[in-house]
C-alpha positions as a printed NumPy array, in Angstrom:
array([[-61.286, -40.541,  41.055],
       [-59.907, -43.579,  39.184],
       [-61.421, -46.805,  40.446],
       [-58.873, -49.311,  41.816],
       [-59.932, -51.979,  39.298],
       [-59.256, -49.595,  36.43 ],
       [-55.874, -48.388,  37.678],
       [-53.669, -50.948,  35.839],
       [-55.478, -50.244,  32.546],
       [-55.118, -46.514,  33.102],
       [-51.387, -46.854,  33.775],
       [-50.898, -48.999,  30.668],
       [-52.682, -46.369,  28.563],
       [-50.624, -43.6  ,  30.142],
       [-47.358, -45.467,  29.477],
       [-48.232, -46.265,  25.875],
       [-49.268, -42.684,  25.243],
       [-45.936, -41.44 ,  26.586],
       [-44.162, -43.668,  24.044],
       [-46.546, -42.724,  21.22 ],
       [-47.67 , -46.358,  20.989],
       [-50.837, -48.362,  20.722],
       [-51.143, -51.7  ,  22.57 ],
       [-50.407, -53.533,  19.295],
       [-47.567, -51.132,  18.547],
       [-45.703, -52.066,  21.731],
       [-44.195, -54.945,  19.744],
       [-43.952, -53.133,  16.408],
       [-41.658, -53.175,  13.39 ],
       [-40.232, -56.607,  12.557],
       [-42.264, -58.418,  15.213],
       [-41.778, -61.896,  13.716],
       [-39.006, -63.44 ,  15.814],
       [-39.234, -66.645,  13.753],
       [-38.351, -64.567,  10.702],
       [-35.26 , -63.198,  12.49 ],
       [-34.143, -66.656,  13.655],
       [-31.068, -67.981,  11.851],
       [-29.791, -70.549,  14.331],
       [-27.582, -70.389,  17.405],
       [-24.414, -68.392,  16.721],
       [-21.363, -69.81 ,  18.528],
       [-19.076, -66.867,  19.224],
       [-16.388, -68.963,  20.909],
       [-15.812, -70.62 ,  17.522],
       [-16.084, -67.557,  15.268],
       [-14.298, -64.854,  17.316],
       [-10.7  , -65.375,  18.475],
       [-10.982, -62.748,  21.229],
       [-14.144, -64.325,  22.647],
       [-12.482, -67.751,  22.5  ],
       [ -9.741, -66.451,  24.819],
       [-12.291, -65.585,  27.531],
       [-12.248, -69.12 ,  28.938],
       [ -8.915, -68.511,  30.645],
       [ -9.706, -66.275,  33.647],
       [-11.764, -67.354,  36.652],
       [-12.313, -63.962,  38.338],
       [-13.308, -60.918,  36.299],
       [-15.889, -58.164,  35.842],
       [-18.588, -57.534,  33.241],
       [-19.903, -54.055,  32.411],
       [-23.657, -53.927,  31.668],
       [-25.872, -51.256,  30.07 ],
       [-29.528, -51.535,  29.185],
       [-32.291, -49.317,  27.762],
       [-30.044, -46.505,  26.545],
       [-32.886, -45.112,  24.369],
       [-30.886, -42.767,  22.165],
       [-33.339, -40.28 ,  20.68 ],
       [-35.802, -40.36 ,  23.598],
       [-36.942, -37.15 ,  25.278],
       [-35.591, -38.43 ,  28.595],
       [-32.104, -39.206,  27.186],
       [-29.553, -36.7  ,  28.464],
       [-26.025, -36.25 ,  27.138],
       [-24.952, -35.565,  30.737],
       [-25.584, -39.246,  31.579],
       [-23.388, -40.354,  28.703],
       [-20.634, -37.912,  29.725],
       [-20.872, -39.084,  33.34 ],
       [-20.599, -42.717,  32.262],
       [-17.516, -42.205,  30.12 ],
       [-15.892, -40.082,  32.799],
       [-16.532, -42.923,  35.26 ],
       [-15.136, -45.506,  32.833],
       [-12.033, -43.402,  32.195],
       [-11.313, -43.154,  35.927],
       [-12.586, -46.56 ,  37.087],
       [ -9.657, -48.01 ,  39.015],
       [-10.656, -51.634,  38.297],
       [-11.178, -51.145,  34.566],
       [ -8.475, -53.686,  33.684],
       [-10.601, -56.357,  35.402],
       [-13.499, -55.878,  32.948],
       [-13.422, -58.828,  30.55 ],
       [-16.334, -57.736,  28.344],
       [-19.5  , -55.602,  28.306],
       [-23.156, -56.44 ,  27.664],
       [-25.9  , -54.309,  26.121],
       [-29.374, -55.626,  26.966],
       [-31.423, -53.92 ,  24.253],
       [-33.363, -50.735,  23.483],
       [-30.228, -48.887,  22.454],
       [-32.415, -46.679,  20.281],
       [-35.793, -45.115,  20.964],
       [-37.21 , -45.188,  17.434],
       [-34.94 , -47.652,  15.582],
       [-33.695, -44.888,  13.278],
       [-30.405, -45.535,  11.542],
       [-28.958, -42.311,  12.939],
       [-29.696, -43.54 ,  16.466],
       [-27.93 , -46.828,  15.754],
       [-24.932, -44.943,  14.364],
       [-24.782, -42.871,  17.539],
       [-24.854, -46.046,  19.638],
       [-22.093, -47.475,  17.464],
       [-19.966, -44.423,  18.34 ],
       [-20.574, -45.104,  22.047],
       [-19.629, -48.749,  21.445],
       [-16.377, -47.724,  19.767],
       [-15.468, -45.567,  22.773],
       [-16.04 , -48.546,  25.073],
       [-14.057, -50.788,  22.726],
       [-11.278, -48.205,  22.875],
       [-10.631, -49.275,  26.462],
       [-10.138, -52.86 ,  25.309],
       [-13.679, -53.871,  26.293],
       [-15.754, -55.732,  23.698],
       [-19.486, -54.955,  23.879],
       [-21.949, -57.745,  23.078],
       [-25.604, -56.864,  22.502],
       [-29.103, -58.309,  22.315],
       [-31.932, -56.554,  20.493],
       [-34.764, -54.715,  22.298],
       [-38.337, -53.973,  21.246],
       [-37.599, -50.275,  20.599],
       [-34.822, -51.348,  18.228],
       [-37.535, -52.877,  16.032],
       [-39.858, -49.868,  15.807],
       [-39.107, -49.399,  12.109],
       [-39.327, -52.002,   9.364],
       [-35.551, -51.778,   8.902],
       [-34.846, -51.798,  12.656],
       [-33.426, -55.31 ,  12.875],
       [-31.426, -54.752,   9.705],
       [-29.844, -51.719,  11.382],
       [-29.287, -53.678,  14.602],
       [-27.435, -56.39 ,  12.675],
       [-25.391, -53.752,  10.861],
       [-24.311, -51.669,  13.851],
       [-24.465, -53.934,  16.937],
       [-21.99 , -56.737,  17.623],
       [-22.276, -59.735,  17.396],
       [-24.737, -58.904,  14.578],
       [-27.14 , -61.513,  15.931],
       [-29.477, -61.719,  18.905],
       [-29.348, -65.459,  19.546],
       [-25.866, -66.642,  20.389],
       [-23.667, -68.204,  23.033],
       [-20.074, -68.001,  24.223],
       [-18.003, -69.669,  26.905],
       [-15.956, -68.465,  29.831],
       [-14.051, -70.747,  32.221],
       [-17.02 , -72.431,  33.904],
       [-20.   , -70.575,  32.406],
       [-21.852, -70.529,  29.1  ],
       [-23.546, -67.206,  28.259],
       [-26.698, -67.297,  26.121],
       [-27.976, -64.177,  24.345],
       [-31.708, -64.52 ,  23.587],
       [-33.991, -62.556,  21.267],
       [-37.057, -61.573,  23.33 ],
       [-37.643, -58.228,  21.583],
       [-41.047, -59.3  ,  20.27 ],
       [-42.296, -60.394,  23.679],
       [-41.69 , -64.064,  22.84 ],
       [-38.852, -66.393,  21.868],
       [-40.905, -67.749,  18.999],
       [-41.298, -71.443,  18.275],
       [-37.979, -71.879,  16.43 ],
       [-35.749, -70.186,  19.007],
       [-37.57 , -71.879,  21.887],
       [-37.136, -75.317,  20.298],
       [-33.434, -74.606,  19.723],
       [-32.942, -73.443,  23.32 ],
       [-34.763, -76.493,  24.736],
       [-32.397, -78.702,  22.757],
       [-29.148, -76.805,  23.415],
       [-29.34 , -75.707,  27.058],
       [-29.671, -79.138,  28.762],
       [-26.639, -80.419,  26.841],
       [-24.287, -77.775,  28.26 ],
       [-21.607, -78.957,  30.683],
       [-21.004, -75.415,  31.987],
       [-23.461, -73.401,  34.084],
       [-25.682, -71.186,  31.853],
       [-26.203, -67.419,  32.168],
       [-29.094, -65.844,  30.231],
       [-28.798, -62.293,  28.833],
       [-31.754, -60.732,  27.03 ],
       [-34.065, -57.726,  26.919],
       [-37.518, -58.7  ,  28.213],
       [-38.147, -60.284,  31.647],
       [-39.495, -63.813,  31.218],
       [-42.047, -63.445,  34.026],
       [-43.273, -61.175,  36.785],
       [-44.779, -61.855,  40.183],
       [-45.608, -58.257,  40.918],
       [-43.152, -55.812,  39.378],
       [-44.781, -53.288,  37.036],
       [-48.137, -54.282,  38.534],
       [-47.818, -57.546,  36.607],
       [-48.478, -55.619,  33.381],
       [-48.078, -58.033,  30.472],
       [-46.007, -55.81 ,  28.106],
       [-43.195, -55.872,  30.673],
       [-42.683, -59.647,  30.455],
       [-43.081, -62.446,  27.925],
       [-46.667, -62.604,  26.74 ],
       [-47.374, -66.337,  26.579],
       [-47.884, -67.903,  30.017],
       [-47.224, -71.385,  28.603],
       [-43.899, -70.216,  27.203],
       [-43.026, -68.605,  30.542],
       [-43.75 , -71.851,  32.413],
       [-41.638, -73.834,  29.936],
       [-38.738, -71.439,  30.49 ],
       [-39.022, -71.498,  34.282],
       [-38.929, -75.314,  34.159],
       [-36.013, -75.329,  31.683],
       [-33.994, -72.749,  33.622],
       [-34.625, -74.595,  36.88 ],
       [-33.612, -77.919,  35.366],
       [-30.387, -76.414,  33.94 ],
       [-29.645, -74.503,  37.175],
       [-28.867, -71.232,  35.422],
       [-26.622, -68.747,  37.236],
       [-29.052, -65.911,  36.489],
       [-31.367, -64.261,  33.953],
       [-30.245, -60.67 ,  33.245],
       [-32.641, -58.332,  31.454],
       [-33.84 , -54.755,  31.035],
       [-37.063, -53.436,  29.45 ],
       [-38.815, -52.48 ,  32.699],
       [-36.887, -49.269,  33.402],
       [-37.083, -49.216,  37.23 ],
       [-35.662, -52.755,  37.322],
       [-36.202, -55.288,  40.078],
       [-35.059, -58.627,  41.458],
       [-37.431, -61.586,  41.309],
       [-37.034, -65.264,  42.156],
       [-38.961, -68.259,  40.82 ],
       [-37.811, -71.252,  42.854],
       [-34.089, -71.604,  42.145],
       [-34.25 , -69.23 ,  39.155],
       [-33.33 , -65.575,  39.766],
       [-34.275, -62.802,  37.337],
       [-32.18 , -59.633,  37.544],
       [-34.032, -56.672,  36.026],
       [-31.553, -53.816,  35.552],
       [-32.41 , -50.115,  35.573],
       [-32.406, -48.012,  32.416],
       [-29.255, -46.124,  31.432],
       [-31.235, -43.565,  29.444],
       [-34.014, -42.818,  31.924],
       [-32.371, -43.474,  35.297],
       [-28.692, -42.973,  34.462],
       [-27.618, -46.402,  35.773],
       [-25.043, -48.931,  34.672],
       [-23.708, -52.07 ,  36.334],
       [-20.669, -54.181,  37.078],
       [-21.06 , -57.941,  37.473],
       [-18.348, -59.427,  39.665],
       [-17.892, -62.977,  38.435],
       [-16.076, -65.631,  40.437],
       [-16.009, -68.935,  38.57 ],
       [-13.868, -70.73 ,  41.15 ],
       [-16.81 , -71.537,  43.414],
       [-20.387, -71.841,  42.291],
       [-19.843, -69.882,  40.027],
       [-20.933, -66.732,  41.888],
       [-22.127, -63.508,  40.236],
       [-22.73 , -60.366,  42.283],
       [-24.004, -56.991,  41.021],
       [-22.889, -53.442,  41.715],
       [-24.903, -50.42 ,  40.535],
       [-23.317, -47.15 ,  39.377],
       [-24.581, -43.79 ,  38.163],
       [-26.666, -40.98 ,  39.553]])
């Protein structure tokens, strides 16, 4: 029998073993987020298509997370089911853009990134631009972030863009922290926004019980987490959308809501965000897949 006090440690060990990881290796590869930091990329200034997104007030956003191409649990049937759904989705013309919330690859191999790029091109073929943020699995090789920048638009993991009444921030949390440089930039930029912020990233910023409160499933530094909760509350964000913890889960911290979305690769799920910027704005979520 496993003693109750030892159960969380046992489950952590079991999870890490299933991913062929050590506790230190959970955040492996290019783990220095300060090294990856190159400033806040403003897509609404650099991309003409993104700039045009500030025109509509009601639209949909397609979201995928934790695809894990190359993993033992990844099944081509899920991919086929998704593209069959997208082909026949009767509201497809309402989708303004798509979001990928990290862990597109399982081992950060270039071949896995190329495969994800092919999936991206199929999505783009329907007139839907896919914007991504990097995940921890995408860093599992020394050249992981280099491959992410090469194959995954917008070739950055810290950026923002505007829609009618929202500002969307992509954050790099793939190392289990924002790092001092990105955090300082965010603390300066977010309060100055006149539009309501939406956060999109890979790792949950905190947990009050999901995943047994296991640290690898949220940001590691409790001080950083408290700073973010205060910042997000002050700026009245519309939501924090993330992946990483494959079963997903909804959690609230005062007026800050964290939406953990289920894994595409392991659970065969994808999502539509229905965005209404005329009042609120209001974002609601619909889940699709098996």
